[in-house]
MMTF fields as JSON, N, C-alpha, C and O atoms, coordinates in Angstrom:
{
  "mmtfVersion": "1.0.0",
  "mmtfProducer": "UNKNOWN",
  "numBonds": 399,
  "numAtoms": 400,
  "numGroups": 100,
  "numChains": 1,
  "numModels": 1,
  "chainsPerModel": [1],
  "groupsPerChain": [100],
  "chainIdList": ["A"],
  "bondAtomList": [4, 2, 8, 6, 12, 10, 16, 14, 20, 18, 24, 22, 28, 26, 32, 30, 36, 34, 40, 38, 44, 42, 48, 46, 52, 50, 56, 54, 60, 58, 64, 62, 68, 66, 72, 70, 76, 74, 80, 78, 84, 82, 88, 86, 92, 90, 96, 94, 100, 98, 104, 102, 108, 106, 112, 110, 116, 114, 120, 118, 124, 122, 128, 126, 132, 130, 136, 134, 140, 138, 144, 142, 148, 146, 152, 150, 156, 154, 160, 158, 164, 162, 168, 166, 172, 170, 176, 174, 180, 178, 184, 182, 188, 186, 192, 190, 196, 194, 200, 198, 204, 202, 208, 206, 212, 210, 216, 214, 220, 218, 224, 222, 228, 226, 232, 230, 236, 234, 240, 238, 244, 242, 248, 246, 252, 250, 256, 254, 260, 258, 264, 262, 268, 266, 272, 270, 276, 274, 280, 278, 284, 282, 288, 286, 292, 290, 296, 294, 300, 298, 304, 302, 308, 306, 312, 310, 316, 314, 320, 318, 324, 322, 328, 326, 332, 330, 336, 334, 340, 338, 344, 342, 348, 346, 352, 350, 356, 354, 360, 358, 364, 362, 368, 366, 372, 370, 376, 374, 380, 378, 384, 382, 388, 386, 392, 390, 396, 394],
  "bondOrderList": [1, 1, 1, 1, 1, 1, 1, 1, 1, 1, 1, 1, 1, 1, 1, 1, 1, 1, 1, 1, 1, 1, 1, 1, 1, 1, 1, 1, 1, 1, 1, 1, 1, 1, 1, 1, 1, 1, 1, 1, 1, 1, 1, 1, 1, 1, 1, 1, 1, 1, 1, 1, 1, 1, 1, 1, 1, 1, 1, 1, 1, 1, 1, 1, 1, 1, 1, 1, 1, 1, 1, 1, 1, 1, 1, 1, 1, 1, 1, 1, 1, 1, 1, 1, 1, 1, 1, 1, 1, 1, 1, 1, 1, 1, 1, 1, 1, 1, 1],
  "groupList": [{"groupName": "MET", "atomNameList": ["N", "CA", "C", "O"], "elementList": ["N", "C", "C", "O"], "formalChargeList": [0, 0, 0, 0], "bondAtomList": [1, 0, 2, 1, 3, 2], "bondOrderList": [1, 1, 2], "singleLetterCode": "M", "chemCompType": "L-PEPTIDE LINKING"}, {"groupName": "LEU", "atomNameList": ["N", "CA", "C", "O"], "elementList": ["N", "C", "C", "O"], "formalChargeList": [0, 0, 0, 0], "bondAtomList": [1, 0, 2, 1, 3, 2], "bondOrderList": [1, 1, 2], "singleLetterCode": "L", "chemCompType": "L-PEPTIDE LINKING"}, {"groupName": "HIS", "atomNameList": ["N", "CA", "C", "O"], "elementList": ["N", "C", "C", "O"], "formalChargeList": [0, 0, 0, 0], "bondAtomList": [1, 0, 2, 1, 3, 2], "bondOrderList": [1, 1, 2], "singleLetterCode": "H", "chemCompType": "L-PEPTIDE LINKING"}, {"groupName": "ASP", "atomNameList": ["N", "CA", "C", "O"], "elementList": ["N", "C", "C", "O"], "formalChargeList": [0, 0, 0, 0], "bondAtomList": [1, 0, 2, 1, 3, 2], "bondOrderList": [1, 1, 2], "singleLetterCode": "D", "chemCompType": "L-PEPTIDE LINKING"}, {"groupName": "ARG", "atomNameList": ["N", "CA", "C", "O"], "elementList": ["N", "C", "C", "O"], "formalChargeList": [0, 0, 0, 0], "bondAtomList": [1, 0, 2, 1, 3, 2], "bondOrderList": [1, 1, 2], "singleLetterCode": "R", "chemCompType": "L-PEPTIDE LINKING"}, {"groupName": "VAL", "atomNameList": ["N", "CA", "C", "O"], "elementList": ["N", "C", "C", "O"], "formalChargeList": [0, 0, 0, 0], "bondAtomList": [1, 0, 2, 1, 3, 2], "bondOrderList": [1, 1, 2], "singleLetterCode": "V", "chemCompType": "L-PEPTIDE LINKING"}, {"groupName": "GLN", "atomNameList": ["N", "CA", "C", "O"], "elementList": ["N", "C", "C", "O"], "formalChargeList": [0, 0, 0, 0], "bondAtomList": [1, 0, 2, 1, 3, 2], "bondOrderList": [1, 1, 2], "singleLetterCode": "Q", "chemCompType": "L-PEPTIDE LINKING"}, {"groupName": "ASN", "atomNameList": ["N", "CA", "C", "O"], "elementList": ["N", "C", "C", "O"], "formalChargeList": [0, 0, 0, 0], "bondAtomList": [1, 0, 2, 1, 3, 2], "bondOrderList": [1, 1, 2], "singleLetterCode": "N", "chemCompType": "L-PEPTIDE LINKING"}, {"groupName": "SER", "atomNameList": ["N", "CA", "C", "O"], "elementList": ["N", "C", "C", "O"], "formalChargeList": [0, 0, 0, 0], "bondAtomList": [1, 0, 2, 1, 3, 2], "bondOrderList": [1, 1, 2], "singleLetterCode": "S", "chemCompType": "L-PEPTIDE LINKING"}, {"groupName": "GLU", "atomNameList": ["N", "CA", "C", "O"], "elementList": ["N", "C", "C", "O"], "formalChargeList": [0, 0, 0, 0], "bondAtomList": [1, 0, 2, 1, 3, 2], "bondOrderList": [1, 1, 2], "singleLetterCode": "E", "chemCompType": "L-PEPTIDE LINKING"}, {"groupName": "GLY", "atomNameList": ["N", "CA", "C", "O"], "elementList": ["N", "C", "C", "O"], "formalChargeList": [0, 0, 0, 0], "bondAtomList": [1, 0, 2, 1, 3, 2], "bondOrderList": [1, 1, 2], "singleLetterCode": "G", "chemCompType": "PEPTIDE LINKING"}, {"groupName": "ILE", "atomNameList": ["N", "CA", "C", "O"], "elementList": ["N", "C", "C", "O"], "formalChargeList": [0, 0, 0, 0], "bondAtomList": [1, 0, 2, 1, 3, 2], "bondOrderList": [1, 1, 2], "singleLetterCode": "I", "chemCompType": "L-PEPTIDE LINKING"}, {"groupName": "PRO", "atomNameList": ["N", "CA", "C", "O"], "elementList": ["N", "C", "C", "O"], "formalChargeList": [0, 0, 0, 0], "bondAtomList": [1, 0, 2, 1, 3, 2], "bondOrderList": [1, 1, 2], "singleLetterCode": "P", "chemCompType": "L-PEPTIDE LINKING"}, {"groupName": "ALA", "atomNameList": ["N", "CA", "C", "O"], "elementList": ["N", "C", "C", "O"], "formalChargeList": [0, 0, 0, 0], "bondAtomList": [1, 0, 2, 1, 3, 2], "bondOrderList": [1, 1, 2], "singleLetterCode": "A", "chemCompType": "L-PEPTIDE LINKING"}, {"groupName": "THR", "atomNameList": ["N", "CA", "C", "O"], "elementList": ["N", "C", "C", "O"], "formalChargeList": [0, 0, 0, 0], "bondAtomList": [1, 0, 2, 1, 3, 2], "bondOrderList": [1, 1, 2], "singleLetterCode": "T", "chemCompType": "L-PEPTIDE LINKING"}, {"groupName": "TRP", "atomNameList": ["N", "CA", "C", "O"], "elementList": ["N", "C", "C", "O"], "formalChargeList": [0, 0, 0, 0], "bondAtomList": [1, 0, 2, 1, 3, 2], "bondOrderList": [1, 1, 2], "singleLetterCode": "W", "chemCompType": "L-PEPTIDE LINKING"}, {"groupName": "TYR", "atomNameList": ["N", "CA", "C", "O"], "elementList": ["N", "C", "C", "O"], "formalChargeList": [0, 0, 0, 0], "bondAtomList": [1, 0, 2, 1, 3, 2], "bondOrderList": [1, 1, 2], "singleLetterCode": "Y", "chemCompType": "L-PEPTIDE LINKING"}, {"groupName": "PHE", "atomNameList": ["N", "CA", "C", "O"], "elementList": ["N", "C", "C", "O"], "formalChargeList": [0, 0, 0, 0], "bondAtomList": [1, 0, 2, 1, 3, 2], "bondOrderList": [1, 1, 2], "singleLetterCode": "F", "chemCompType": "L-PEPTIDE LINKING"}],
  "groupTypeList": [0, 1, 2, 3, 4, 5, 1, 5, 4, 6, 3, 7, 8, 9, 10, 9, 4, 4, 8, 10, 10, 10, 11, 1, 11, 12, 13, 14, 13, 13, 5, 10, 4, 4, 1, 13, 15, 13, 9, 5, 5, 13, 5, 10, 6, 7, 5, 4, 14, 5, 9, 12, 10, 3, 4, 5, 1, 16, 3, 12, 9, 3, 4, 13, 9, 5, 9, 5, 4, 10, 0, 14, 16, 5, 1, 0, 4, 9, 4, 3, 1, 2, 13, 5, 13, 13, 3, 4, 17, 9, 10, 13, 9, 3, 8, 14, 10, 1, 16, 1],
  "groupIdList": [1, 2, 3, 4, 5, 6, 7, 8, 9, 10, 11, 12, 13, 14, 15, 16, 17, 18, 19, 20, 21, 22, 23, 24, 25, 26, 27, 28, 29, 30, 31, 32, 33, 34, 35, 36, 37, 38, 39, 40, 41, 42, 43, 44, 45, 46, 47, 48, 49, 50, 51, 52, 53, 54, 55, 56, 57, 58, 59, 60, 61, 62, 63, 64, 65, 66, 67, 68, 69, 70, 71, 72, 73, 74, 75, 76, 77, 78, 79, 80, 81, 82, 83, 84, 85, 86, 87, 88, 89, 90, 91, 92, 93, 94, 95, 96, 97, 98, 99, 100],
  "secStructList": [7, 7, 6, 6, 3, 3, 3, 3, 3, 3, 7, 1, 7, 7, 1, 7, 3, 3, 7, 1, 1, 1, 7, 3, 3, 7, 6, 6, 7, 7, 7, 1, 7, 7, 7, 5, 7, 3, 3, 3, 3, 3, 3, 7, 6, 6, 7, 7, 1, 7, 7, 6, 6, 7, 3, 3, 3, 5, 7, 6, 6, 1, 7, 7, 3, 3, 3, 3, 6, 6, 3, 3, 3, 3, 3, 3, 3, 4, 4, 4, 7, 1, 3, 3, 3, 7, 4, 4, 4, 4, 1, 1, 1, 1, 7, 7, 1, 3, 3, 7],
  "xCoordList": [-15.758, -15.155, -15.966, -17.157, -15.119, -15.971, -15.819, -14.925, -16.903, -16.81, -16.309, -16.548, -15.444, -15.371, -13.963, -13.349, -13.368, -12.07, -12.571, -13.707, -11.686, -11.31, -10.424, -9.469, -10.618, -9.573, -9.308, -10.26, -7.933, -7.3, -6.426, -5.433, -6.225, -5.271, -4.346, -4.886, -2.809, -1.84, -1.809, -2.233, -1.488, -1.121, 0.41, 1.148, 0.937, 2.165, 3.245, 4.07, 3.226, 3.955, 5.78, 6.795, 5.644, 7.471, 8.018, 7.488, 9.68, 10.314, 10.495, 10.096, 11.19, 11.581, 10.227, 9.157, 10.433, 9.023, 9.71, 10.915, 8.66, 9.66, 8.715, 7.508, 9.229, 8.772, 7.392, 6.971, 7.056, 6.26, 7.051, 6.529, 8.466, 9.36, 9.887, 10.785, 9.662, 10.14, 11.718, 12.25, 11.953, 13.098, 12.782, 11.955, 13.789, 13.386, 14.339, 15.541, 13.702, 13.531, 13.763, 12.836, 14.953, 15.657, 14.886, 14.47, 14.531, 13.404, 14.068, 13.538, 15.553, 16.578, 16.262, 16.8, 15.802, 15.856, 15.035, 13.825, 15.969, 15.221, 13.881, 14.251, 12.733, 11.837, 11.237, 11.456, 10.502, 9.523, 8.626, 8.684, 7.694, 6.651, 5.645, 4.818, 5.626, 4.866, 3.21, 3.295, 2.309, 1.295, 1.475, 2.397, 0.024, -0.272, -1.721, -2.532, -1.688, -2.969, -3.271, -2.349, -4.625, -4.713, -6.249, -6.935, -6.583, -8.188, -8.719, -7.969, -9.86, -10.785, -11.508, -12.211, -11.034, -11.698, -13.046, -13.925, -12.972, -13.896, -13.842, -12.776, -15.225, -15.561, -16.521, -17.097, -16.602, -16.981, -17.98, -18.0, -19.224, -20.478, -20.592, -21.674, -19.823, -20.053, -19.357, -19.56, -18.558, -17.795, -18.929, -19.855, -18.76, -19.852, -19.026, -19.421, -18.27, -17.684, -16.859, -16.155, -17.234, -16.193, -17.073, -17.92, -16.602, -17.07, -16.158, -15.109, -16.739, -15.454, -15.387, -16.43, -13.969, -14.14, -13.259, -12.509, -13.648, -12.883, -11.466, -10.772, -10.995, -9.519, -8.762, -8.936, -8.274, -8.288, -6.644, -5.663, -6.755, -5.412, -5.186, -6.073, -3.928, -3.363, -1.742, -1.004, -1.43, -0.338, 0.369, -0.105, 1.502, 1.84, 2.7, 3.272, 2.72, 3.912, 2.856, 3.393, 1.597, 0.461, -0.486, -1.716, 0.231, -0.334, -0.456, 0.472, -1.525, -1.112, -1.78, -2.96, -0.526, -0.545, -1.4, -1.48, -2.039, -2.847, -2.516, -2.147, -2.859, -2.604, -3.288, -2.957, -4.478, -5.639, -5.212, -4.438, -5.724, -5.501, -4.117, -4.006, -3.347, -2.178, -1.76, -0.75, -2.692, -2.623, -2.387, -3.222, -1.352, -1.285, -2.134, -2.358, -2.771, -3.903, -3.284, -2.115, -4.177, -3.62, -4.962, -5.987, -4.842, -6.092, -6.033, -5.129, -6.873, -6.964, -8.628, -9.637, -8.32, -9.766, -9.876, -8.877, -11.282, -11.871, -10.882, -10.26, -11.084, -10.612, -8.978, -8.378, -8.249, -7.12, -7.053, -5.94, -7.794, -7.729, -7.954, -8.984, -6.993, -6.624, -7.77, -8.576, -7.9, -8.669, -9.57, -9.163, -10.856, -11.618, -11.788, -12.307, -11.318, -11.381, -12.502, -12.193, -13.747, -14.641, -15.984, -16.875, -15.871, -16.886, -17.902, -18.065, -18.781, -19.852, -20.073, -21.129, -18.636, -18.669, -18.454, -18.296, -18.248, -18.265, -19.207, -18.898, -20.926, -21.839, -22.558, -23.695, -22.062, -22.145, -21.627, -20.407, -22.326, -21.506, -20.425, -20.351, -19.868, -18.201, -17.465, -16.868, -17.635, -16.83, -15.548, -15.545, -14.842, -13.607, -13.376, -12.392, -14.277, -14.173, -13.409, -13.132, -13.138, -11.747, -12.71, -13.142, -13.161, -13.447, -12.337, -11.735, -12.207, -10.93, -11.578, -10.947],
  "yCoordList": [20.811, 20.738, 21.645, 21.53, 22.405, 23.349, 23.115, 22.474, 23.794, 23.283, 21.689, 20.603, 22.07, 20.507, 19.947, 19.12, 20.373, 19.866, 18.302, 17.984, 17.643, 16.333, 16.42, 17.195, 15.766, 15.371, 14.175, 13.4, 13.614, 12.236, 11.81, 12.524, 10.834, 10.082, 9.556, 8.732, 9.597, 8.89, 7.518, 7.147, 6.78, 5.372, 5.2, 5.783, 4.511, 4.479, 3.922, 3.103, 4.433, 3.36, 4.049, 3.635, 5.2, 5.712, 4.238, 3.151, 4.865, 3.47, 2.544, 2.848, 1.254, 0.081, -0.151, 0.064, -0.632, -1.683, -2.551, -2.49, -3.474, -4.448, -4.677, -4.519, -5.094, -4.758, -6.097, -6.657, -6.188, -7.378, -8.862, -9.968, -8.591, -9.68, -9.959, -10.787, -9.506, -9.796, -8.414, -8.101, -7.992, -7.17, -5.739, -4.83, -6.043, -4.768, -3.494, -3.619, -2.469, -1.034, -0.231, -0.136, 0.333, 1.218, 2.489, 2.871, 3.196, 4.443, 5.76, 6.785, 5.172, 6.578, 6.248, 7.051, 5.624, 5.137, 6.197, 6.42, 6.735, 8.028, 7.3, 6.177, 7.473, 7.133, 8.194, 9.362, 7.965, 9.017, 9.562, 9.365, 10.327, 10.636, 9.816, 9.57, 9.09, 8.124, 8.746, 9.796, 8.292, 8.555, 7.902, 7.27, 8.412, 7.354, 7.647, 8.556, 6.371, 6.008, 6.792, 7.333, 6.976, 7.52, 7.687, 8.048, 7.504, 6.937, 8.4, 9.251, 8.656, 9.707, 9.488, 8.57, 10.758, 11.061, 11.962, 11.723, 13.084, 13.784, 14.251, 14.096, 14.991, 15.602, 16.972, 17.06, 18.121, 19.015, 18.563, 17.671, 19.839, 19.539, 19.451, 19.02, 19.723, 19.951, 18.595, 18.203, 18.098, 16.68, 15.701, 15.261, 15.4, 14.435, 13.13, 12.207, 12.969, 11.464, 10.436, 9.463, 11.054, 10.4, 10.693, 11.579, 9.493, 9.23, 8.986, 8.357, 9.696, 8.935, 7.634, 6.99, 6.899, 5.574, 4.812, 3.836, 5.621, 5.36, 5.467, 5.954, 5.099, 4.754, 6.013, 5.249, 6.976, 7.898, 8.023, 8.116, 7.989, 7.807, 9.309, 9.811, 10.12, 11.675, 11.676, 10.783, 12.634, 13.218, 13.715, 14.762, 13.101, 13.694, 15.073, 15.666, 15.412, 16.444, 17.702, 18.645, 17.806, 18.64, 18.733, 18.759, 18.765, 18.53, 19.495, 20.282, 19.504, 20.446, 19.922, 19.832, 19.593, 19.059, 19.767, 20.963, 18.613, 19.907, 18.588, 17.42, 19.458, 18.537, 18.492, 19.268, 17.807, 18.144, 17.16, 16.225, 17.419, 16.745, 15.81, 14.758, 16.104, 15.314, 14.358, 13.671, 14.51, 13.683, 14.15, 14.941, 13.773, 14.961, 14.111, 12.909, 15.324, 15.276, 15.552, 15.936, 15.342, 16.12, 16.681, 16.063, 17.522, 18.446, 18.846, 19.606, 18.482, 18.673, 18.987, 18.96, 19.321, 19.772, 18.726, 18.169, 18.198, 17.021, 16.546, 15.511, 18.091, 17.506, 17.348, 17.201, 17.381, 17.0, 15.141, 14.63, 14.613, 13.166, 12.288, 12.347, 11.607, 10.451, 9.849, 10.094, 8.799, 7.533, 7.477, 7.998, 6.641, 6.671, 4.94, 4.329, 4.196, 2.622, 2.59, 2.776, 2.353, 2.074, 0.839, 0.817, 0.09, -1.353, -1.056, -1.728, 0.45, 0.747, 0.71, 0.534, 0.95, 0.273, -0.709, -0.893, -1.874, -3.073, -4.049, -5.068, -3.402, -3.814, -3.725, -4.162, -3.351, -2.557, -3.057, -2.957, -4.215, -4.89, -4.765, -3.852, -5.401, -5.073, -4.017, -3.027, -4.475, -3.243, -3.675, -4.712, -3.139, -3.302, -2.897, -3.316, -1.987, -1.371, -0.024, 0.587, 0.274, 1.702, 2.417, 1.951, 3.974, 4.745, 5.959, 6.812, 5.863, 6.865, 8.119, 9.169],
  "zCoordList": [8.983, 8.08, 6.725, 6.438, 6.133, 5.05, 3.322, 2.768, 2.699, 1.452, 0.976, 1.504, -0.354, -0.733, -0.068, -0.742, 1.307, 2.133, 2.554, 2.905, 2.45, 2.722, 3.946, 3.893, 4.955, 5.92, 6.012, 5.923, 6.221, 5.875, 6.577, 6.44, 7.425, 7.975, 7.27, 6.532, 7.03, 6.431, 6.599, 7.694, 5.951, 6.51, 6.746, 5.952, 7.685, 8.153, 7.211, 7.617, 5.795, 4.775, 4.994, 4.433, 6.007, 5.851, 6.224, 6.453, 6.157, 6.241, 5.05, 3.926, 5.373, 4.558, 4.013, 4.583, 2.801, 2.557, 1.351, 1.108, 0.532, 0.236, -1.08, -0.897, -2.602, -3.939, -3.678, -2.666, -5.07, -5.054, -5.369, -5.232, -5.832, -5.628, -4.695, -4.846, -3.439, -2.112, -1.745, -0.68, -3.025, -2.678, -1.637, -1.703, -0.769, 0.499, -0.105, -0.335, -0.278, -0.589, 0.746, 1.55, 0.986, 1.85, 2.272, 1.178, 2.995, 3.086, 2.08, 1.651, 1.93, 1.628, -0.149, -0.911, -0.504, -1.744, -2.756, -2.742, -3.565, -4.255, -4.989, -5.334, -5.288, -6.074, -7.019, -6.698, -8.153, -8.741, -7.841, -6.628, -8.471, -7.972, -7.786, -8.664, -6.078, -5.892, -5.081, -4.443, -5.137, -4.883, -3.275, -2.759, -2.706, -1.375, -0.844, -1.017, -0.054, 0.546, 1.621, 2.231, 2.024, 3.573, 3.707, 2.751, 4.509, 5.106, 5.328, 5.807, 5.02, 5.094, 6.506, 6.927, 7.106, 8.57, 8.839, 9.667, 7.9, 8.014, 6.552, 5.958, 5.699, 4.791, 5.183, 6.268, 4.021, 4.211, 3.304, 2.456, 3.902, 3.059, 1.731, 1.333, 0.959, -0.391, -1.188, -2.337, -0.241, -0.672, -1.319, -0.637, -2.731, -3.162, -3.278, -2.565, -3.823, -3.962, -2.962, -3.233, -1.664, -0.689, 0.39, 0.502, 1.413, 2.964, 3.866, 3.72, 5.175, 6.006, 6.001, 5.887, 6.141, 6.162, 4.963, 5.008, 3.955, 2.735, 2.528, 3.421, 1.533, 1.561, 0.162, -0.787, -0.333, -0.917, -1.299, -0.561, -2.61, -3.106, -3.612, -4.302, -3.27, -3.303, -3.414, -2.999, -3.936, -3.978, -2.622, -2.181, -1.827, -0.85, -1.132, -0.217, -2.183, -2.417, -2.041, -1.461, -2.273, -3.009, -1.434, -1.413, -0.424, 0.9, 2.092, 2.28, 2.916, 4.115, 5.441, 5.782, 6.099, 7.301, 8.431, 8.714, 9.012, 10.3, 11.423, 11.302, 12.516, 14.002, 14.748, 15.644, 15.034, 15.838, 16.966, 16.765, 18.052, 19.659, 19.375, 20.005, 18.672, 18.779, 17.641, 17.49, 17.007, 15.815, 14.374, 13.934, 13.549, 12.235, 11.541, 11.682, 10.405, 9.233, 8.248, 8.192, 7.214, 5.35, 5.054, 4.764, 5.136, 4.394, 3.285, 2.94, 2.554, 0.858, 0.568, 1.272, -0.966, -1.637, -2.311, -2.765, -2.532, -3.037, -4.287, -4.528, -5.103, -6.716, -6.674, -7.738, -5.395, -4.974, -5.128, -5.249, -5.117, -4.938, -6.342, -7.014, -6.6, -7.63, -7.806, -8.704, -6.69, -6.955, -5.127, -4.089, -5.354, -3.988, -3.832, -4.766, -2.594, -2.783, -1.6, -0.423, -2.005, -1.039, -1.062, -1.911, -0.167, 0.068, -1.053, -2.071, -0.568, -1.645, -2.847, -3.455, -3.338, -4.977, -4.944, -6.151, -4.392, -4.885, -5.488, -6.105, -5.113, -4.893, -6.584, -6.762, -7.297, -8.678, -9.345, -9.221, -10.876, -11.783, -12.757, -13.58, -12.671, -13.359, -12.442, -12.866, -10.786, -10.216, -9.424, -8.761, -9.482, -8.59, -7.366, -6.756, -6.796, -5.747, -5.57, -4.538, -6.927, -7.199, -8.041, -9.096, -7.381, -7.97, -8.858, -8.207, -10.354, -10.148, -10.943, -11.058]
}
């Protein structure tokens, strides 16, 4: 990995999903701009806010997919991440474990 790049593995959230109230939402339903969660696999040497194993929130429309050894990953710049969820943030006072 080079510079400020982050390599993430997408969550398999494609297909049908359920709302908080239990309503089934089909995969073909049109929704507004929706952000997605992914797990960080690797980071470049200039990345400061995330580490491998963290979960990050990103915009799936602004992505570059890459295939490595048969697995599909998303490659993006650190500045394109919207939020970071990591266990290491939970130890701080008044922390939710989410860094925005």
